[in-house]
N, C-alpha and C positions, 0 to 999 in steps of 0.2 A: 142398646148395646151393653154388653157386660164385658169389661176388660179386667182380667184378674192377673195378679202377680204382685211382686214386692213393690210397694208404693208408699212413699213418705206421706201421702195425703190421708192415710189412715186405713189401708187395706184395699178392699175392692172399690173400683170406680165404676159407676153405672150412669152414663150420660144418656138421657132420653130425649127423643125428638121424633118428628113425623115426616118432615120433608127432606132433611139433609142427611147425607152420608158423610162419615168422618173417619179419619185415621190419624194416628200419631205419626209425626215425622221423626221422632226419636223416642228412645226408651225412657220411662219414668226414672227419676234419680232417687236411689234409696237413701243417700245422704245429702242433706241440705248444706253443702260445703263441708270441708274437713280441714281442721286446723291442728291444734296440739294433739299429740297421740302419746299414749303410754300403756305398757302392759300392766294389767291389774293382777292381784293375787290369784285370781281364778284362771289366769292364762289367756284371758280375752284382751283384745286391744281396745282401749277406751279412746273415743274420739270427741274432742271438743268442737262443737259446731257453732261458730260465732254468729253466722247469719241466721241460723234457726233459733238460737238461744237455748240449745239443749245439748246433752252429751249422750252418745250412743256407745254401746259395747259391740264389738265385732268379733265373731269367731273366725280366726284366721284359717281354720281348716275348711269351713263350709261357706264363709261369707255371710252368715246370718247376722242380721242387725237387730239389736234390741235397744230401745230408748230407756236409759236409766235415770237421767236427769231431764224431766220434761220441760217443754218451752214455757209452760205457765207456772213453773215453780219459782223459787226465790232468786235463782241465778238468771241474769238477763242476757249476758253476752259472753259466754265462756270462750276464751281464746287459747288457753293452754291449761294443762293439768299435770299433776304428779301424785305419786302414792308414797305415803310415809311408811315407816317400819311396822306400824300396827295395822296397816291395811287401809287407813283413812285416805280419802281422795281430797287433794287440795286443788282448788279451782281459781284461776285468774279471770275475774269478771271485768272485762276491759273497760267498757263505757262508764259504768258508775264508779270505777276505781275501787272494787271490793275484792277481797280474798276470802274464800269460803273453805270450810272443812266439812266434808261429808263423811260421817262415821261409817264403819262397815255395816251398821244396822240401818243406814239411810237417813240419819238425823243431820240437820244442817246447823252449823255454828259460824257466825261471822267472825273471822280472824282479824280483819282490818278493813277500814273504809277510808284510809288516809294515803293510799298509794295511787298516784295519778297515772292514768293510761297503763294500768298494770298488764303485763303480758308474760314475759318469760318467768317460769316457775320451776323449781326443782327441790327435791328433798335429799338431804345427806344424813342418813339414819333418821334420827328424831328431829333434825334441824330443817328449817324451811327458809328458802331464799326466793326472792322475786326481783324483777327489774321492770323499768318503765320504758315504754316505747314512745319516747318523745325527745326532742332536742334538749340536751342538758339533763337527761334522766338519771335516776339513781338506781343503785343495786343495794338491796336491803336484806337483812335477816329479820324475819317475823317470829313471834312466839305465840303459838296457838293457845297456850294456857295462860296468857297474860304477860305483860311486860312491854316496855317501850321498844319500838323497832330500832334496830341498829343499822345505820347507813355505812356500808362498806366503802362505797365510792360514788362520786357524782360525775357529771359531764358525759354520760353515755349519749352517743349519736344515734338514737333509736335502738334500744335494746330489744331482744327477742329471745327465742328459745335457747336455753343454756343448760349446761350439765357439768357435773364434777368429773374432772379428768383423772387418769391413772396416777398423775403426780400430785393429787389432792389439791388441785386448784380449780376454781370455778371458771369455766370458759363461756364466753358470750360474744355475740356479734355486735358490731356497730354498723347498722344498715346504711347509714348516710355516707360513711367514709370507706365502706368495703374492707373492713378490718375485722379480725378476731382478737379479742383481748382475754386476759386471765387475771385472777386475783385470788390470794389465799382466803378461804372461808372465814378465818379469824381476823381478816383485815390486813392491810398492808398497801404497798404501792402497786397499782395495776400496771401490766406491761403488755405490749403488742406481741401477739404470737404470729400473726400472718397479715400481710397487706396485699392490696390489689386482688382481693378475692371477689369473684363474680357475684354481685348483688346478694350478699349473705343474709339469710333469714333465720337459720337455725344451725346449731352445732350439736353434733352427736358423736359419741365414741362407740365403736364396735367392740366385740368381745376381746379382740386382740389389741385394743388400745389405740387403733388408728382413728384419727379425727376426720369426720365427714362434715363438710359445710355445704348446706343446701342453698341453692339459688332460687330466688322468687321470680326469676325472669321467664321468658317465653321458651327458652331452649331446654329447660329442665336440667341444668348443670349441677352436678355434685362434685365438689373438689375434695379429694382425699389427701390428707397431709400426714405423712409418717414423721411424727415428732421425734422418734428414736433413730431415724435415718437421715438426719440432717435437714429435716423439713421438706423432703422431696414431695412433689405433688403429682397427682394423677387426676385428670379431668374425665368425667363420664357424662356424656350428653344423653339424657334419657328420653327427651321429647315430651316429658310430662309438664305441661304448662302450669306455671304458678305453684311450684313446690312450696310447702309450708313447714312440714315437720317430719320427723322420722323416729322409729323405734326399732331396736334389734332384739330378737328373741334369743333364747338360750342356745339355739343352733346357729346363731350369728346371721340369721336372715334379716334383711332390711325391709321394713314396711314404711311407705311414705304416704303423705296426705297432700292434697292440693286445695288451696283456698279458692282457686279459680274454677275448678271443675269437680271438686268433691272426690268421692271414692277413696278406696284404699288399694294400693298397688305394691306388690313385692318387686323390689329393684335388685337385680342381680349385679355382681361386680363388673360384668362386661357390658352393662347397660341394657340387657334384656329385661323385659317386664312381664309380670304375671298378674292379671287382674284378680283381686280378692273381692272388692265391692266395686261395681261399675261406676265409672265417672259419668257425668252428665251436666245438666244445667243447674246453676244455683237459683236462677229465676225460672223462666225468663220474664222480662218486663215489656219493653217495647219490641215490636216485630214489624218487619217490612219485607217485601219481595220485589225484585226487579223484573224487567220485561223478559229476561231470559229464564226466569223461574228460580233464581238463587234467593234463598231466604236468609235474612240477617236478623239476629236477635241481640238486644241489649241485655247482657247477662251480668250486670253490676261491675265485675272486674274485667270483663272482656267483651269484644265483639265476636260472636260465634255464628256458626251456620249449621242448623240441623239438616239431615238428609233423610229421605224416606227410609223407614226401617225395613220395609218389605213392599216393593212396588206391586207384587203379585197378590197380596192378601190384605186389601183395605178392611178396616173395621167399621161396620155400619152402625148408625145411630137409630135405625128403625127396628131394632129388636133382634137383628141377626148377630150371632156371635162371630168373632173373627180372631185372628192371631195378633199377638203384639208385635210381631216382626221377626227379623233375623236375630241370630244370637249376637251377644255383645263382645265376642272375642275380637281383639284388635291389638296391634303392637304400637299404636300411635295414639294421639289425643283425640282421634275420631271415635274412640270407644263410646258405646251407648248411642251411636248415631249422631254425634255432635263433633264438629271440627272447630277448634279455636283458630280464629283468623288473626287476632292480635290482642294483646293486653291493652286495656283502655282505663282511663280514670273514672270509674264508677258510673258507667253508662246506664241510662234509664229509659229514655225515649229514642226512637230511631226511625228514619225515613230515608228514601233514596230518590234520585233523579239524575239523568244524564251520566250514569256511570259513577256517581259519587254517592257516598253514604253520609248522612248527617245525623248527629246524635246530641242529646242533652246529657249533662253530667250533674250528679247530685252536689258537686262542688259549686254549681251555679254557672257552669260554662256551656257553650254550644260549640261543637267541633264539626269539621268536615273531613272525611276520610276518603282517600283514593285507594281502592282495593288493588288496582293494577300497579301503581307506583309504591304502594305501601307507605304512604305519607299521610300525615294528619296535621291539620292546622286549626288553631283555636280562633273562632270567629268573634265571640263576645264572652265576657266574664262578668261576675257580680250579679247575675240574676238570682231571684229568690225562689228556690225550689222549682226549676223548670222540669216539666215532665214530657207530655206528648209533643211531637213535632211533625210538621208536614211541609210540603212545598206548595206555595200558592200558584195561581195561574200566571202571575208575572215573574215567577222564578224566585221570589223571596221565600225565606224560611219563616214559618209561622209557629210560634211556641206558646203552649199553655204554661204560664208562669204561676203555678199554684200558690206559692207563698205570698205573692204580691196581689193575688186575686185579679189577675188581668191576663190578656192575650196580647202578645207583641209580635212584630215582624222584624226580620233582619234582612236588609238589602245586600246587594253585591259589594257594597263598600263597608259592610258590617255596621251600618247605622241602625239603631233600634228605634222603632216607632210603636207607640201604644195603639192597638186596634180597639180594645175594649177594656174597661176597668170597673172596679166595684162589684166584682163577681163574688161567689162564695169560695170555692176551691176548684178552679178549672184544672182538668187533668189531661184532656186530649182534644185534638182539633182535626177536622176533616173538611174538605171542600166537595161540593156537589158539582154536577155537570154544568150548572149555570154560573159557577165561580163564586157561590156563596159559602161563607165560612161558618162551620158549626163547631160548638164546643160542648163537651160534657163536663158537668159539675157534680162531683160526688157528694158534696156537702148540701147543695140545694136539691139534689135528687132530680136533676133536669138536664135536658139537652137544649141549648140555646142557639139562635142564629144571630150572627153579628152583622149589622147593617153598615153601610158605607160611612155613616156618621158616628159609628161607635155604639149606637143604641142596640139593645138586644131584644129579641122576642122569643117567647117560649115555643119550642117545637114539640116537646113532650115533658111533662112533669109527673110527679108522683112515682118516680123511678127509685130503685134501690141501689144507691151508690153507683151510678153509671160511670164507667171509666173508658175502656177502649172504644173508638169510633171508626167506622168505615162506611163508604158509600158505594153502592152498586146500582147504577141506573137511577131510578126514582126512589130507591129504598136506602134508608140509613139504618145501620146496625149498631147496636151498643151492647157492651157487656155489663149487665147489672151484677155487681160483685156481692151485693147483699144477699139476694135470693139465688145467686149463682146461675143466672140464665142469660141466654142470648136473645135479645129483643129486636124485631124488625119494625121500622116506623116508615110509613109512606110519606114522602115529602110533599105529595100533592093533596092527600086527603087527611093525613094525620092518623090513619088507622094503624093499630098495633097488632102484632102477633108474636107469640113465643116460638122461636125456632129451635131452641135446645135448652134443656134444664140439667141441673145437677153438674154443672161445669166444675172441674177441679181447679178453681181459682181461689186465692186467699188462703187463709190458714186451715188446717185440717178441722173437720167438724168436731165440736166438743171442746175446743181450746179457746181460751180467752184471747182477745186481740192483744198483740204486743204493743207496749207503749214505750219501747226503748227509743230514746231520743237519738237524733243524729249527732255525731261527734266529729269535729273537724280538727285535725292536727296534721303534722307533716306526713303526707303519704297515707292518711288513714281517714276513713269515713265510717259512720255508724251503719246500722242495719238498713237495708233498702226500704224506701217508702213503698207501700203497696201500690201496684199498678199492673193491671191485666190488659195488655195491648191487643189491638185488633187491626188487621190489614186486609185489603182487597187485592186479590191476585189478578194478573192479566188474563187468566183463564176463567174468571168469574167465580172463583172460589174465595172463601174467607180463611184467614189464618189467625188462630187464637193463641195468645201467650198464656198457657195454663201454668201460672206461677205457683199453684198449690202442689203440683206433682213434678214440676221440672220438665215439661214437654211443650211442643208446639203441635196444635191440632189443625189439620186441613179439613174444612167443611164445604161440601159442594152438593148441588142438586143432582 
């Protein structure tokens, strides 16, 4: 199969195999999440991609995307950016707490490494201001050419994207208290500008001086506040899940980003949208499918559902070329063949049974979600890096707790029982028809079977970082993320065969592995841990979470 098109995995993707036919259930995602945005001197829109650890430039006329700050460069986790008067790009590198200057010639200089959870960043002429996204955070002026930072104010309740207003005050949100504040850039007493603003994540002024406050919630609300008209408000519901930031061009067109689904979208004053760069999946990581054929994916910030891009034109893996699917035009968050079901706290592994969807969180939680009632309850908390999850024959939830090197079960009373411990780095679990539990360990390079007494036996070893697991009949399938292949293992004979190769999982070829650590603070987590999930469908197909390109693949004989 040769599937060509705009792909964040590094251009053309060519998955090879002999027995399986495959198709994408959604379009590849050109942007690996989209956070801070700002127009550069060249007229392009620059996009900070926190999850990818890179910055891309978007041509708003064509939607073309070019990576300008690569993921294997000095910047680890860019969350916001701004341009100075000389054309320098200033970058808020959130997790390590660094602020960078990138010169117009592409040279990097460290401005500061003393700002904790640095996020909001803006330039006022030659002056540079940043704030901290943490309880009790600070707003500071930094000096790129040297000098001690100046703290303008403290006590921010999670700061984020800010901007100088027409009244020469710096405006910034308090995400925890749903407020917008302002302060003179030379210091002074901060004051509240607006209260009871819906989940504010960014403040932006248009060319007419109207304040726009973006909401990070599921509805995609933008609150417009006319500061010259008595503070009158207008609410626009865009339907763009998880808005993050915005920028206005010289013609006063508003372009918005989404931390939850990526992409770049033009948002009209009446709420209409025009896609510039398609939205899609930030991951995906875990994947599952229910008896009705509905696919659920754990996409770090949300639970989402891909839909077949084009039922009539599957793409084969046996050498036949096929189409990528239908066009990506859509007025809702289903663009790119993906629908956001609900925002979730850093979902990673996912499974389903009996109409309920169960998932793990990188916060160490396990939750159960009812898609019909749209309710979610937390089952347990305090686990150490829970990843893959499945439902056992007795109805209990079984979780690969990678950070604790063990596998645990959770019963209907939410009691945690250790099934096996002393493993390497277990990442996924699956049961066979006989009710035996199998676990993949990407550190040991093995798939193990767990006995009733907690002892383990090797089913297959010498594997290349196996992660996702699924069982169909007598065959166990695993995703070897090192060599990027799908391997089938006979549970009766141990015989192995390669089902597909060159899978778009993991980082793009030629890039060094990211070592960005997880960061836990109020409402914030670091970059997702690598996980390429696998699930068996009721029709005998396999579903692969291709986290390298932002798609789900269906593979079937």
